[in-house]
C-alpha positions as a Markdown table, in Angstrom:
| # | Residue | x | y | z |
|---|---|---|---|---|
| 1 | Met | 29.1 | -6.4 | -16.7 |
| 2 | Ala | 25.4 | -6.5 | -17.6 |
| 3 | Thr | 23.4 | -3.3 | -17.2 |
| 4 | Arg | 21.8 | -3.1 | -13.8 |
| 5 | Pro | 18.0 | -3.4 | -13.9 |
| 6 | Asn | 15.8 | -0.4 | -13.7 |
| 7 | Ile | 12.9 | -0.2 | -11.2 |
| 8 | Val | 9.4 | 1.1 | -11.5 |
| 9 | Phe | 7.3 | 0.8 | -8.4 |
| 10 | Ile | 3.6 | 1.6 | -8.8 |
| 11 | Leu | 1.6 | 2.1 | -5.7 |
| 12 | Ser | -2.2 | 2.5 | -5.5 |
| 13 | Asp | -3.9 | 3.8 | -2.3 |
| 14 | Gln | -6.4 | 1.8 | -0.3 |
| 15 | Gln | -6.8 | -1.0 | -2.8 |
| 16 | Arg | -8.1 | -4.4 | -1.7 |
| 17 | Trp | -6.4 | -7.4 | -3.2 |
| 18 | Asp | -9.7 | -8.8 | -4.4 |
| 19 | Thr | -10.3 | -6.0 | -6.9 |
| 20 | Leu | -7.9 | -7.7 | -9.4 |
| 21 | Gly | -8.9 | -10.5 | -11.8 |
| 22 | Cys | -5.6 | -12.4 | -11.0 |
| 23 | Tyr | -6.8 | -12.6 | -7.4 |
| 24 | Gly | -10.1 | -14.1 | -8.4 |
| 25 | Arg | -12.4 | -11.2 | -9.3 |
| 26 | Ala | -14.8 | -12.0 | -12.1 |
| 27 | Pro | -15.5 | -10.4 | -14.3 |
| 28 | Ser | -12.1 | -8.7 | -14.1 |
| 29 | Val | -11.7 | -5.0 | -14.1 |
| 30 | Thr | -7.9 | -5.1 | -14.3 |
| 31 | Pro | -6.9 | -6.7 | -17.6 |
| 32 | Ile | -3.5 | -5.0 | -17.7 |
| 33 | Leu | -2.5 | -6.1 | -14.2 |
| 34 | Asp | -3.8 | -9.6 | -14.9 |
| 35 | Thr | -1.5 | -9.8 | -17.9 |
| 36 | Met | 1.4 | -8.4 | -15.8 |
| 37 | Ala | 0.7 | -11.2 | -13.3 |
| 38 | Glu | 0.9 | -13.8 | -16.0 |
| 39 | Glu | 4.2 | -12.4 | -17.1 |
| 40 | Gly | 5.6 | -12.2 | -13.6 |
| 41 | Thr | 5.1 | -13.4 | -10.0 |
| 42 | Val | 1.9 | -12.9 | -8.0 |
| 43 | Phe | 2.0 | -12.9 | -4.2 |
| 44 | Thr | -1.5 | -14.0 | -3.2 |
| 45 | Thr | -1.2 | -13.2 | 0.5 |
| 46 | Ala | 0.6 | -9.9 | 0.6 |
| 47 | Ile | 0.1 | -8.0 | 3.9 |
| 48 | Thr | 0.8 | -4.4 | 4.8 |
| 49 | Pro | 2.8 | -4.0 | 8.0 |
| 50 | Gln | 0.7 | -0.8 | 8.8 |
| 51 | Pro | -2.9 | -0.5 | 7.4 |
| 52 | Val | -2.9 | 3.3 | 7.1 |
| 53 | Cys | -1.3 | 5.6 | 4.5 |
| 54 | Gly | 1.7 | 7.4 | 6.0 |
| 55 | Pro | 3.0 | 4.6 | 8.2 |
| 56 | Ala | 2.7 | 2.0 | 5.4 |
| 57 | Arg | 4.7 | 4.4 | 3.1 |
| 58 | Ala | 7.4 | 4.8 | 5.7 |
| 59 | Cys | 7.8 | 1.0 | 5.7 |
| 60 | Leu | 8.0 | 0.9 | 1.9 |
| 61 | Gln | 10.7 | 3.6 | 1.9 |
| 62 | Thr | 12.8 | 2.4 | 4.7 |
| 63 | Gly | 12.3 | -1.4 | 5.1 |
| 64 | Arg | 11.7 | -0.8 | 8.8 |
| 65 | Phe | 8.6 | -1.0 | 10.9 |
| 66 | Ala | 6.8 | 2.2 | 11.4 |
| 67 | Ser | 7.2 | 2.0 | 15.2 |
| 68 | Glu | 11.0 | 2.0 | 14.6 |
| 69 | Thr | 11.0 | 5.1 | 12.5 |
| 70 | Gly | 8.4 | 6.9 | 14.6 |
| 71 | Asn | 5.9 | 7.0 | 11.7 |
| 72 | Ser | 3.1 | 5.1 | 13.5 |
| 73 | Arg | 0.4 | 7.6 | 12.5 |
| 74 | Asn | -0.3 | 9.9 | 9.7 |
| 75 | Gly | 1.2 | 13.4 | 9.6 |
| 76 | Val | 4.6 | 12.4 | 11.0 |
| 77 | Pro | 7.5 | 13.3 | 8.7 |
| 78 | Leu | 10.0 | 10.6 | 7.7 |
| 79 | Pro | 13.2 | 11.2 | 9.7 |
| 80 | Glu | 15.5 | 13.3 | 7.5 |
| 81 | Asp | 18.5 | 11.2 | 8.2 |
| 82 | Cys | 17.0 | 7.8 | 7.6 |
| 83 | Thr | 18.3 | 5.3 | 5.0 |
| 84 | Thr | 15.8 | 4.6 | 2.3 |
| 85 | Val | 15.7 | 2.6 | -0.9 |
| 86 | Ala | 16.2 | 5.9 | -2.8 |
| 87 | Thr | 19.4 | 6.9 | -0.8 |
| 88 | Cys | 20.8 | 3.5 | -1.4 |
| 89 | Leu | 20.2 | 3.5 | -5.1 |
| 90 | Ala | 21.4 | 7.0 | -5.5 |
| 91 | Ala | 24.7 | 6.0 | -4.0 |
| 92 | Glu | 24.9 | 3.3 | -6.7 |
| 93 | Gly | 24.4 | 5.8 | -9.5 |
| 94 | Tyr | 20.7 | 5.4 | -10.1 |
| 95 | Asp | 18.6 | 8.3 | -11.4 |
| 96 | Leu | 15.6 | 8.9 | -9.3 |
| 97 | Gly | 12.0 | 10.0 | -10.1 |
| 98 | Tyr | 9.0 | 10.4 | -7.8 |
| 99 | Val | 5.5 | 11.2 | -9.0 |
| 100 | Gly | 2.3 | 11.5 | -6.9 |
| 101 | Lys | 1.2 | 11.3 | -3.3 |
| 102 | Trp | 4.1 | 11.3 | -0.7 |
| 103 | His | 2.4 | 11.6 | 2.8 |
| 104 | Leu | 5.7 | 11.6 | 4.7 |
| 105 | Ala | 6.6 | 15.3 | 4.9 |
| 106 | Gly | 4.4 | 16.3 | 7.8 |
| 107 | Asp | 2.5 | 19.2 | 6.2 |
| 108 | Pro | -0.5 | 18.1 | 4.1 |
| 109 | Thr | -0.9 | 21.3 | 2.0 |
| 110 | Ala | 2.7 | 22.6 | 1.6 |
| 111 | Pro | 5.3 | 21.4 | -1.0 |
| 112 | Pro | 7.5 | 18.7 | 0.6 |
| 113 | Pro | 10.9 | 20.3 | 1.1 |
| 114 | Pro | 13.9 | 18.4 | -0.4 |
| 115 | Ala | 15.1 | 17.2 | 3.0 |
| 116 | Arg | 11.8 | 15.5 | 3.6 |
| 117 | Arg | 11.6 | 13.5 | 0.3 |
| 118 | Gly | 13.2 | 10.4 | 1.6 |
| 119 | Gly | 16.2 | 10.8 | -0.7 |
| 120 | Phe | 14.4 | 11.4 | -3.9 |
| 121 | Ser | 16.7 | 14.1 | -5.1 |
| 122 | Gly | 15.9 | 14.0 | -8.9 |
| 123 | Tyr | 12.7 | 14.4 | -10.8 |
| 124 | Trp | 9.8 | 15.3 | -8.4 |
| 125 | Val | 6.2 | 16.1 | -9.1 |
| 126 | Gly | 3.7 | 15.5 | -6.4 |
| 127 | Ala | 2.2 | 16.6 | -3.1 |
| 128 | Asp | 2.4 | 15.4 | 0.5 |
| 129 | Leu | -1.3 | 14.7 | 1.0 |
| 130 | Ser | -2.6 | 14.9 | -2.5 |
| 131 | Glu | -6.3 | 14.5 | -1.6 |
| 132 | Tyr | -6.1 | 17.7 | 0.4 |
| 133 | Val | -4.9 | 19.9 | -2.5 |
| 134 | Ser | -6.8 | 18.1 | -5.4 |
| 135 | Asn | -9.7 | 16.0 | -6.2 |
| 136 | Gly | -10.1 | 13.3 | -8.7 |
| 137 | Tyr | -10.6 | 15.8 | -11.5 |
| 138 | Ala | -8.4 | 18.9 | -10.8 |
| 139 | Gly | -6.1 | 20.5 | -8.3 |
| 140 | Ile | -2.4 | 21.2 | -7.9 |
| 141 | Val | 1.0 | 19.4 | -7.6 |
| 142 | Tyr | 4.4 | 20.7 | -6.7 |
| 143 | Asp | 7.6 | 20.4 | -8.7 |
| 144 | Arg | 11.1 | 19.7 | -7.3 |
| 145 | Asp | 11.6 | 23.4 | -6.6 |
| 146 | Gly | 8.3 | 23.7 | -4.7 |
| 147 | Arg | 6.5 | 25.6 | -7.4 |
| 148 | Thr | 2.8 | 25.1 | -7.7 |
| 149 | Ile | 1.5 | 23.4 | -10.9 |
| 150 | Pro | -2.3 | 23.5 | -11.4 |
| 151 | Phe | -3.8 | 20.6 | -13.4 |
| 152 | Glu | -7.2 | 19.7 | -14.9 |
| 153 | Gly | -8.1 | 16.2 | -15.9 |
| 154 | Tyr | -8.5 | 12.9 | -14.1 |
| 155 | Arg | -5.9 | 12.8 | -11.4 |
| 156 | Thr | -4.7 | 9.2 | -12.1 |
| 157 | Asp | -4.2 | 10.1 | -15.8 |
| 158 | Val | -2.3 | 13.3 | -14.9 |
| 159 | Tyr | 0.0 | 11.6 | -12.5 |
| 160 | Thr | 0.8 | 9.0 | -15.3 |
| 161 | Asn | 1.5 | 11.9 | -17.7 |
| 162 | Tyr | 4.2 | 13.1 | -15.3 |
| 163 | Ala | 5.6 | 9.5 | -14.9 |
| 164 | Leu | 5.8 | 9.3 | -18.7 |
| 165 | Asp | 7.5 | 12.7 | -18.8 |
| 166 | Tyr | 10.1 | 11.4 | -16.4 |
| 167 | Leu | 10.7 | 8.2 | -18.5 |
| 168 | Arg | 11.1 | 10.3 | -21.6 |
| 169 | Thr | 13.5 | 12.9 | -20.2 |
| 170 | Arg | 15.6 | 10.9 | -17.8 |
| 171 | Pro | 19.3 | 10.4 | -18.5 |
| 172 | Ala | 19.7 | 7.6 | -21.0 |
| 173 | Asp | 23.1 | 6.4 | -19.6 |
| 174 | Gln | 21.9 | 5.7 | -16.0 |
| 175 | Pro | 19.7 | 3.0 | -14.5 |
| 176 | Phe | 16.6 | 4.5 | -13.0 |
| 177 | Tyr | 14.2 | 4.1 | -10.1 |
| 178 | Leu | 10.7 | 5.6 | -10.6 |
| 179 | Phe | 8.2 | 5.6 | -7.8 |
| 180 | Leu | 4.7 | 6.3 | -9.1 |
| 181 | Ser | 2.2 | 6.9 | -6.3 |
| 182 | Tyr | -1.5 | 7.2 | -7.2 |
| 183 | Val | -4.3 | 8.4 | -4.9 |
| 184 | Glu | -7.1 | 6.2 | -6.3 |
| 185 | Pro | -9.0 | 4.2 | -5.2 |
| 186 | His | -8.7 | 6.1 | -1.9 |
| 187 | Pro | -11.9 | 8.1 | -1.1 |
| 188 | Gln | -11.8 | 11.8 | -1.4 |
| 189 | Pro | -12.3 | 13.5 | 2.0 |
| 190 | Tyr | -14.1 | 16.7 | 1.0 |
| 191 | His | -15.1 | 17.5 | 4.5 |
| 192 | Lys | -11.8 | 16.6 | 6.3 |
| 193 | Gly | -9.4 | 19.3 | 5.5 |
| 194 | Tyr | -9.9 | 19.4 | 1.8 |
| 195 | Gln | -8.6 | 22.7 | 0.2 |
| 196 | Gly | -8.8 | 22.0 | -3.5 |
| 197 | Pro | -11.2 | 23.1 | -6.2 |
| 198 | Glu | -14.9 | 22.2 | -6.2 |
| 199 | Pro | -15.6 | 18.8 | -7.8 |
| 200 | Pro | -17.9 | 18.5 | -10.8 |
| 201 | Asn | -21.3 | 16.9 | -10.4 |
| 202 | Arg | -21.1 | 13.2 | -11.0 |
| 203 | Asp | -23.1 | 10.0 | -10.8 |
| 204 | Gly | -23.1 | 7.6 | -7.9 |
| 205 | Ile | -24.1 | 7.4 | -4.2 |
| 206 | Val | -22.3 | 9.9 | -2.0 |
| 207 | His | -21.7 | 9.7 | 1.7 |
| 208 | Asp | -21.7 | 13.0 | 3.7 |
| 209 | Tyr | -18.1 | 12.4 | 4.7 |
| 210 | Leu | -16.4 | 10.4 | 1.9 |
| 211 | Arg | -16.8 | 9.8 | -1.8 |
| 212 | Tyr | -14.9 | 7.9 | -4.5 |
| 213 | Asp | -13.9 | 10.2 | -7.4 |
| 214 | Cys | -14.2 | 7.7 | -10.2 |
| 215 | Pro | -14.1 | 8.8 | -13.9 |
| 216 | Leu | -17.3 | 10.7 | -14.7 |
| 217 | Gly | -20.1 | 8.5 | -16.0 |
| 218 | Thr | -18.4 | 5.2 | -15.4 |
| 219 | Ala | -19.8 | 3.9 | -12.1 |
| 220 | Ser | -22.9 | 2.4 | -13.8 |
| 221 | Lys | -20.6 | -0.1 | -15.7 |
| 222 | Phe | -19.8 | -1.8 | -12.4 |
| 223 | Arg | -23.2 | -1.8 | -10.7 |
| 224 | Glu | -23.7 | -5.6 | -11.3 |
| 225 | His | -20.3 | -6.6 | -10.2 |
| 226 | Ala | -20.2 | -8.9 | -7.1 |
| 227 | Val | -19.6 | -7.3 | -3.7 |
| 228 | Pro | -17.1 | -9.2 | -1.5 |
| 229 | Glu | -18.6 | -11.5 | 1.1 |
| 230 | Asp | -17.3 | -9.6 | 4.1 |
| 231 | Leu | -19.0 | -6.4 | 2.9 |
| 232 | Arg | -22.3 | -8.1 | 2.0 |
| 233 | Lys | -22.6 | -10.0 | 5.3 |
| 234 | Leu | -21.5 | -7.2 | 7.6 |
| 235 | Asp | -24.2 | -5.0 | 5.8 |
| 236 | Asp | -22.9 | -1.5 | 6.1 |
| 237 | Asn | -23.8 | 1.2 | 3.7 |
| 238 | Gly | -20.2 | 1.6 | 2.7 |
| 239 | Trp | -20.4 | -1.2 | 0.2 |
| 240 | Met | -22.9 | 0.8 | -1.8 |
| 241 | Gln | -20.0 | 2.8 | -3.2 |
| 242 | Phe | -18.2 | -0.4 | -4.4 |
| 243 | Pro | -19.0 | 0.3 | -8.0 |
| 244 | Glu | -17.2 | 3.7 | -7.8 |
| 245 | Tyr | -14.3 | 2.0 | -6.1 |
| 246 | Leu | -14.0 | -0.6 | -8.9 |
| 247 | Ser | -14.2 | 2.1 | -11.5 |
| 248 | Cys | -11.2 | 3.8 | -9.8 |
| 249 | Cys | -9.3 | 0.5 | -9.8 |
| 250 | His | -10.1 | 0.0 | -13.5 |
| 251 | Arg | -8.7 | 3.5 | -14.4 |
| 252 | Val | -5.5 | 2.8 | -12.4 |
| 253 | Asp | -5.1 | -0.4 | -14.3 |
| 254 | Ala | -5.4 | 1.4 | -17.6 |
| 255 | Asn | -2.7 | 3.8 | -16.6 |
| 256 | Val | -0.4 | 1.0 | -15.5 |
| 257 | Gly | -0.7 | -0.1 | -19.1 |
| 258 | Arg | 0.5 | 3.3 | -20.3 |
| 259 | Val | 3.6 | 3.0 | -18.2 |
| 260 | Leu | 4.3 | -0.6 | -19.3 |
| 261 | Asn | 3.8 | 0.5 | -22.9 |
| 262 | Glu | 6.3 | 3.3 | -22.6 |
| 263 | Leu | 8.9 | 0.9 | -21.2 |
| 264 | Thr | 8.4 | -1.3 | -24.3 |
| 265 | Val | 8.6 | 1.7 | -26.6 |
| 266 | Gln | 11.9 | 2.7 | -25.1 |
| 267 | Gly | 13.3 | -0.9 | -25.3 |
| 268 | Val | 13.9 | -1.2 | -21.6 |
| 269 | Ala | 11.0 | -3.4 | -20.5 |
| 270 | Glu | 13.1 | -6.6 | -20.3 |
| 271 | Asn | 15.6 | -5.0 | -18.0 |
| 272 | Thr | 13.1 | -3.2 | -15.8 |
| 273 | Leu | 11.6 | -4.6 | -12.6 |
| 274 | Val | 8.0 | -3.4 | -12.3 |
| 275 | Val | 6.4 | -3.9 | -9.0 |
| 276 | Tyr | 2.7 | -3.1 | -8.3 |
| 277 | Gly | 1.2 | -2.9 | -4.9 |
| 278 | Ser | -1.0 | -0.9 | -2.5 |
| 279 | Asp | -0.4 | 0.6 | 0.9 |
| 280 | His | -3.5 | -1.0 | 2.5 |
| 281 | Gly | -7.0 | -2.1 | 1.8 |
| 282 | Ser | -10.5 | -1.0 | 2.9 |
| 283 | His | -13.3 | -2.6 | 4.9 |
| 284 | Phe | -15.7 | 0.3 | 4.0 |
| 285 | His | -16.5 | 1.1 | 7.6 |
| 286 | Thr | -17.8 | -2.5 | 8.3 |
| 287 | Arg | -15.3 | -3.1 | 11.1 |
| 288 | Gly | -16.0 | 0.0 | 13.1 |
| 289 | Gly | -14.9 | 3.6 | 12.9 |
| 290 | Asn | -12.3 | 4.0 | 10.2 |
| 291 | Asp | -12.3 | 2.2 | 6.9 |
| 292 | Lys | -8.9 | 0.6 | 7.6 |
| 293 | Cys | -6.7 | 0.3 | 10.7 |
| 294 | Thr | -7.8 | -3.2 | 11.6 |
| 295 | Cys | -6.1 | -6.6 | 11.2 |
| 296 | His | -8.8 | -8.0 | 8.9 |
| 297 | Asp | -7.8 | -9.0 | 5.4 |
| 298 | Ser | -10.1 | -6.3 | 4.0 |
| 299 | Ser | -7.7 | -3.8 | 5.7 |
| 300 | Val | -4.3 | -5.4 | 5.5 |
| 301 | Arg | -4.3 | -7.7 | 2.4 |
| 302 | Val | -3.1 | -6.0 | -0.7 |
| 303 | Pro | -2.2 | -6.8 | -4.3 |
| 304 | Leu | 1.5 | -7.4 | -5.0 |
| 305 | Ile | 2.8 | -8.3 | -8.4 |
| 306 | Ala | 6.5 | -8.3 | -9.6 |
| 307 | Arg | 7.5 | -8.6 | -13.3 |
| 308 | Gly | 11.0 | -8.4 | -14.7 |
| 309 | Pro | 14.5 | -9.5 | -13.7 |
| 310 | Gly | 14.5 | -12.0 | -10.9 |
| 311 | Phe | 10.8 | -12.9 | -11.1 |
| 312 | Ala | 9.6 | -15.9 | -13.1 |
| 313 | Ala | 6.6 | -15.7 | -15.4 |
| 314 | Gly | 3.5 | -17.4 | -14.1 |
| 315 | His | 4.9 | -17.9 | -10.7 |
| 316 | Ile | 2.5 | -17.8 | -7.7 |
| 317 | Val | 3.6 | -17.4 | -4.1 |
| 318 | Glu | 0.9 | -18.4 | -1.6 |
| 319 | Thr | 2.7 | -18.0 | 1.7 |
| 320 | Pro | 2.2 | -14.7 | 3.4 |
| 321 | Val | 4.7 | -11.9 | 2.5 |
| 322 | Ser | 4.9 | -8.4 | 3.7 |
| 323 | Leu | 5.4 | -5.0 | 2.1 |
| 324 | Ile | 8.3 | -4.7 | 4.5 |
| 325 | Asp | 9.9 | -7.3 | 2.2 |
| 326 | Val | 9.8 | -4.9 | -0.8 |
| 327 | Pro | 12.7 | -2.6 | 0.0 |
| 328 | Pro | 15.3 | -5.3 | 0.5 |
| 329 | Thr | 14.0 | -7.0 | -2.6 |
| 330 | Leu | 14.4 | -3.9 | -4.8 |
| 331 | Leu | 18.0 | -3.4 | -3.5 |
| 332 | Ala | 19.0 | -7.1 | -3.9 |
| 333 | Thr | 17.6 | -7.3 | -7.4 |
| 334 | Thr | 19.8 | -4.4 | -8.4 |
| 335 | Gln | 22.9 | -5.9 | -6.7 |
| 336 | Thr | 22.8 | -3.0 | -4.2 |
| 337 | Pro | 23.9 | -3.8 | -0.6 |
| 338 | Val | 20.9 | -4.2 | 1.7 |
| 339 | Pro | 21.4 | -2.2 | 5.0 |
| 340 | Pro | 21.3 | -4.4 | 8.0 |
| 341 | Gln | 18.5 | -2.4 | 9.7 |
| 342 | Met | 16.0 | -3.4 | 6.9 |
| 343 | Arg | 13.7 | -5.9 | 8.5 |
| 344 | Gly | 12.3 | -7.6 | 5.4 |
| 345 | Thr | 13.4 | -10.6 | 3.4 |
| 346 | Asp | 14.1 | -10.7 | -0.3 |
| 347 | Leu | 10.8 | -11.8 | -1.9 |
| 348 | Arg | 12.8 | -14.2 | -4.1 |
| 349 | Cys | 14.2 | -16.1 | -1.1 |
| 350 | Ala | 12.8 | -19.6 | -0.7 |
| 351 | Ser | 13.5 | -19.8 | 3.1 |
| 352 | Arg | 10.9 | -17.3 | 4.3 |
| 353 | Thr | 9.1 | -16.8 | 7.5 |
| 354 | Glu | 5.6 | -18.2 | 7.7 |
| 355 | Ser | 3.9 | -15.1 | 9.0 |
| 356 | Ala | 3.5 | -11.4 | 8.3 |
| 357 | Tyr | 3.6 | -8.9 | 11.2 |
| 358 | Ile | 1.1 | -6.0 | 11.5 |
| 359 | Glu | 1.2 | -2.9 | 13.7 |
| 360 | Ile | -2.0 | -0.9 | 14.2 |
| 361 | Arg | -2.7 | 2.5 | 15.8 |
| 362 | Asp | -6.3 | 3.5 | 15.3 |
| 363 | Pro | -7.4 | 6.8 | 16.9 |
| 364 | Thr | -11.0 | 6.2 | 15.9 |
| 365 | Arg | -11.3 | 3.1 | 18.0 |
| 366 | Lys | -8.7 | 4.4 | 20.4 |
| 367 | Arg | -6.7 | 1.1 | 20.0 |
| 368 | Val | -3.1 | 0.0 | 19.6 |
| 369 | Glu | -2.9 | -3.5 | 18.2 |
| 370 | Arg | -0.3 | -6.1 | 17.1 |
| 371 | Ala | -1.1 | -9.0 | 14.9 |
| 372 | Ile | 0.2 | -11.7 | 12.6 |
| 373 | Arg | -1.2 | -13.2 | 9.5 |
| 374 | Thr | -0.2 | -16.8 | 8.7 |
| 375 | Ser | -1.5 | -19.0 | 5.9 |
| 376 | Ala | -4.1 | -20.5 | 8.2 |
| 377 | Trp | -4.7 | -17.9 | 10.9 |
| 378 | Thr | -5.1 | -14.2 | 11.9 |
| 379 | Tyr | -4.2 | -13.5 | 15.5 |
| 380 | Cys | -4.4 | -10.1 | 17.1 |
| 381 | Val | -3.8 | -8.5 | 20.5 |
| 382 | Gly | -4.5 | -5.0 | 21.6 |
| 383 | Lys | -4.8 | -2.4 | 24.3 |
| 384 | Ala | -6.2 | 1.1 | 24.7 |
| 385 | Leu | -4.4 | 3.9 | 22.8 |
| 386 | Asp | -4.0 | 5.9 | 26.0 |
| 387 | Ala | -2.9 | 3.0 | 28.1 |
| 388 | Ser | 0.3 | 3.3 | 30.1 |
| 389 | Pro | 3.5 | 2.0 | 28.5 |
| 390 | Glu | 3.6 | -0.9 | 30.9 |
| 391 | Ala | 0.0 | -1.9 | 30.3 |
| 392 | Arg | -0.1 | -5.4 | 28.7 |
| 393 | Tyr | -1.8 | -6.3 | 25.5 |
| 394 | Thr | -4.7 | -8.7 | 25.7 |
| 395 | Glu | -5.8 | -11.2 | 23.1 |
| 396 | Ala | -8.5 | -9.8 | 20.9 |
| 397 | Leu | -9.1 | -11.7 | 17.7 |
| 398 | Leu | -8.5 | -15.1 | 16.2 |
| 399 | Tyr | -9.7 | -16.1 | 12.7 |
| 400 | Asp | -9.5 | -19.4 | 10.9 |
| 401 | Met | -8.5 | -18.3 | 7.4 |
| 402 | Val | -9.1 | -21.7 | 5.9 |
| 403 | His | -12.7 | -22.1 | 7.0 |
| 404 | Asp | -13.7 | -18.5 | 7.5 |
| 405 | Pro | -11.8 | -16.4 | 4.9 |
| 406 | Ala | -14.3 | -13.5 | 5.3 |
| 407 | Gln | -13.4 | -13.4 | 9.0 |
| 408 | Leu | -16.9 | -13.4 | 10.3 |
| 409 | Thr | -16.4 | -15.5 | 13.5 |
| 410 | Asn | -13.9 | -14.5 | 16.2 |
| 411 | Leu | -12.5 | -17.7 | 17.9 |
| 412 | Ile | -10.4 | -16.0 | 20.5 |
| 413 | Glu | -12.4 | -17.4 | 23.4 |
| 414 | Ala | -12.8 | -20.9 | 21.9 |
| 415 | Pro | -11.1 | -23.3 | 24.3 |
| 416 | Glu | -10.4 | -25.9 | 21.6 |
| 417 | His | -8.0 | -23.4 | 20.0 |
| 418 | Thr | -5.8 | -22.8 | 23.0 |
| 419 | Gln | -2.8 | -24.6 | 21.6 |
| 420 | Thr | -3.1 | -22.7 | 18.3 |
| 421 | Lys | -3.2 | -19.4 | 20.2 |
| 422 | Asn | -0.2 | -20.3 | 22.2 |
| 423 | Ser | 1.8 | -21.1 | 19.1 |
| 424 | Leu | 0.6 | -17.9 | 17.4 |
| 425 | His | 1.5 | -15.9 | 20.5 |
| 426 | Asp | 5.1 | -17.1 | 20.3 |
| 427 | Gln | 5.3 | -16.1 | 16.7 |
| 428 | Leu | 3.8 | -12.7 | 17.4 |
| 429 | Arg | 6.1 | -12.2 | 20.4 |
| 430 | Ser | 9.2 | -12.9 | 18.2 |
| 431 | Trp | 8.0 | -10.2 | 15.7 |
| 432 | Met | 7.4 | -7.7 | 18.5 |
| 433 | Asp | 10.9 | -8.3 | 19.8 |
| 434 | Ile | 12.3 | -7.6 | 16.3 |
| 435 | Ala | 10.4 | -4.4 | 16.1 |
| 436 | Gly | 11.4 | -3.3 | 19.6 |
| 437 | Asp | 8.0 | -3.7 | 21.3 |
| 438 | Gln | 8.8 | -5.4 | 24.7 |
| 439 | Thr | 5.2 | -5.1 | 26.0 |
| 440 | Glu | 3.8 | -8.3 | 27.5 |
| 441 | Ile | 0.7 | -10.1 | 26.3 |
| 442 | Ala | -1.9 | -11.4 | 28.7 |
| 443 | Leu | -3.2 | -14.7 | 27.4 |
| 444 | Ala | -6.9 | -15.3 | 27.6 |
């Protein structure tokens, strides 16, 4: 029997899809990922099921919606008895490695205990909420025994060093699953619980609450790069940090290259499925309150590229897909049985749904929302966060993604779109039923 494929999943944090050249950014700041896209399959409309860190990661580990696992907000530990991609692959004889940010153990500054690592029982170097115990240039990680390991150097580079260490020390006679979870280009919250070392002085514009820890001295290289239309037209000062953001993305790209090169050196590249994605995007505070937690593409649309066994070179998938589809895809690609509770569909499957489902819990706006993204529309309903369980959702947003891709005009009250809204309502209702949300929707 042929050797079962290895898996390397690389996750960035808070990266918009339009930071990659293969998604249209020019000039490109991601040459490695652009080449990876040419060698594999690009999903042009990949949507996160939860546009916030912890819940999105719960979806990626379990293949279930965050409302089902109880991880609908940050700070909630992943249930210790849940079935994950890692537990499924371990049962099939895969060696496991995890490096980087976890955010599913429930304690931001303590080492994640083994029972709260989602089944990653092998190589482990990381932290629960990395940006609370480190900055972009120094800090700590924890090893599999919970011991503190201080580091100095650019955080993305250091995390990659550990990923390479895993690849070089893993058992040679087992297939492997490596999950590499970067922090960048997530902003560094120095004034929101940060307990790491003092950051060095660096160039760039700094907000009093968030900053982007790009490699020192590099932001100026990206000052002339185009700012996305939604950020320019919504005119919030957040976009002024876009050069720092692009610099972080550029460094992540370079480190992806280091991982891909190591796979080639070891002679396992052809039999390794490499998937690159992000947990959610960022609207840079242009949509109110938080810099994510809305149904807008700037918040929910992410890069997603797959290269290796099962994914044809140069293939482009334009219909919406979801990160919830990644777990069953990883298992199916390795001929591992997919648990029936996983909600997604194998990304290689031609008969796919035409919409991606989104759950939102935003404490800043005090809103709970449910939405779907189709090829042509974004449709969103919502209610107050503190509303009673029986309170109905009301229609909130409707965007024409063909004629208004920057989502600048809300059509929810336009009478000429009543039929469209009714159709989208039915699709959303079906997704809510699957996720166990029986709340009614009041139509406008």
